[in-house]
N, C-alpha and C positions, 0 to 999 in steps of 0.2 A: 435331255442332257443332264448328266449327273452334277449335283452340287457339291459333292465331296468325292475326292479321288483317293482310293486306298493305296498306301505306299507299303504297308506292312501290317501285320496284325495290330489292331488298335491305334494305328497311325494314319491320319487323313490329311490331305492338302485341301483347303477350301479356297477356291478362286473367288476373289471379291471384285474383280474387274475382268472384262472380256479378254479371252486369249491368254489367261494366266499371267496378265500384266502385273497384278498384285495378288499375293497369296497369304492367307492365314493357315494355321495348322491346328489340329486337334489330336491329343493324345487321350485315349480312353483306356482306363483300367478299373479295377474294382472299386477304387475310391471315388471315381467320377471322371470328369473331363478337365484336362489341362489345356487351355486355349493359348496359342502363340500368335500374337499380333491381331489387330482389330481393324485394319484397313482405314480407309477415309471415313469421314463423319457419317456418310450415308451407307456404310457397309454392314452395320449390325443386323438389319432385316435379313440380308443374304446369309450372314453367319448362322443366325437362328434357324433359318430354312435348311441349311446344310446340316446342322446338329440334328434336326428333326429326321432328316433323310437317314442318318446312321443310328436312329433310335435314341437320341439324347435330347435334353432340353436345357434352357438357360439355368434352371435350378440344379442341373447336374455339374455345372462348371465350378470347380473348386479353386482354381487360381488362373490368373491371366499374366502371361509373360510377354514383355515387349523386347524384341531384339534391339530396338532403339526408338527414339522418340521424334521421328519425322512425321508430318501430318498424314502421310499414306500408310503409316503403321499404327500410330497412336491416335489418329483422328476420331475413330470410333471407340476408343478405350473407355472414356467416361460413361458413354451409353451402355456398353457391354457390362461395366461395373454395376451400373444401376439394375440392369436386367438380370444379372446373375447373383449379386451380392458378394462376388468373389474378390479376394485381394489382388492387387496389381503388383507384379514384381518387375524390376528393371535394374540395370546395373547402377551402382552408386554415382558414377560419373554423369549419368543421364537423369538422375532423379530430379535435380533442380529444374531441368527444362520440362520434365513431364508435369511438375507441379506448378510451373509457371505458365504452362500451355503454349510454349514457344520452342521451336527447333533451334539447335545450335547454329551459329553463323557459318556460312561457307568459307572455305580456305581462301584468304586474300592474296595468296602468293601469285595467282594468275589473274589475268584480266578478266576472264570468264567468271571466276569466282568472286571478283569484286563487283562485277556487274550484277550477278545473281544475288549477292549479299545485299545490294541496294534495292533491288526489285522485291526481295522477299523479306525485308526488314519488318513488315507488318504481317508476315504470316503467323497465323495463330491456330491453335486447335483447343478444344475445351480441356481445361487443366484436369489432371487426374492424380490422386494421391498414390504414392508408391509406398505400400505397406511393408515390403521387404526388399532391401537393396541387394542385388546379386553381386558376387565377386568371381573373378577367374578361378576355375577348378571346382566350384560348388557342384555337388551331386544332389540333385533334387530327387525326391522320392516320387517319380513319375514312371509308372509301368516298369519298374525294375531299375531305373536310373537314368536321368537326363543330365548330362555334363554340360556346364557352362564354360564356354570358351571365349574369353575377352579378346575381341578383334577390333580394337579402336581405330579410328581414322575416318570412317564414314560418319561416325559421331564419337564423342569421347568415351561413351559408354556402350558402344555397339558390342553385341555378343552374338556368337554362333552357338549352336546347340547340338550336341551329339547324344542320340538315344542309344545307349550302349547295347541293350538287349536285342533290338531289331537292326542295329547297324545303319541307321538313318541319320544322316547329317543335314541339319538345316543351316545354310550359310548366312541367312539374313541378307544384307546388302554388301557383305564383304566381297563377294563376286556375284554375277548375275548370269542368267541364261536367256537374255533378250537379244534377238538377232544373232544367236550364237553364244557360246560361252565367253565371257568377257569380264574385264575389271569394272568396278563400280564407276559410275559417271563422275568424273572429277569435280564437276560444278556443284555436285551435291554433297561433297565430302567436307568435313570440318578440317581434315588434314590429309591432303591426297597422298603425300609420301608415306604417311603412317599407315594408310589403308594398304599400300602395296607391301610395306614391310611386315605388318602383322598377319597378312593373309597366309604367310607360310605355314601357320598353325594348321590350316585346312589340309595340308599335305602330309602332316605328321601324325594325324590320328587315323584310326582304322574305320572304314564304313564300306558298305556295298551300294547304297543309294545316296545320291546327293540331291538335296531339295533346296529350292531358292525361294525367296520372298518376291522375286520378279523373275518369271519364266517357269517352264515345266521342269520337272525332275529329270535326272539321268539315272538310268538303272543298269546300264551296261558299261563296264570298264570305268565306273564313276571316278574312283580315286586316281586312276591313271590319267584320266582326261583333266581333272583338276590340277594334278601335278605338272602336267604339260604346260597348262596356262601359267602356273605359278613361276615356271622356269623363265617365261618371258618377263615377268616382273623383275627377277633376279638380274636379267641381262640389261634391262632398262636402268636398274639401280647402279650397275657397274659402268654403264656408258657415260 
């Protein structure tokens, strides 16, 4: 079984949990490797093995980007930082959570959110320093250009990423492809309504492949299928 799935030249999905339940990503160019998300605390060995499969090593990693700072994305970040020596980048609104080693609280507007908020109040991951805060619209020098799209709601600093040369979109947790294409689980969001409002950005940019941090990528009619889902968000907001 492959440890890294090629999406486009120099773009790889790295499943860090069975069945693509949690994914990291690697962008490989002449400057090295940009790693996106680091899975849970135990994920780094799997990430390192996947890098080896594509002919790379931790020493080749030049930066680590976090789409957001929940434990299933940032839990392995401190360890990958130690193994690679690479700086960590995250949106400025999530920076404090990364450096405190705790995720933002769940949306208290619904009972499920309030219950989860109480149950997870002691949730922690190893703190990691954010060397460079990201902002909406940033274009990172990653294989010809990786665009930062601020899509808050799942967390205050949640970002999606568009690799403009290969037309691959990484949604983060703004939307998921678990048990079908779907909205983010509300109980995990810091602001459920904001998650649905800001996801419209994913229908306004151009891409051919849509990739998720939870679930397998979509290669056929990707933008069309995402926009169809987003229309359900709009109907719900009008209701």
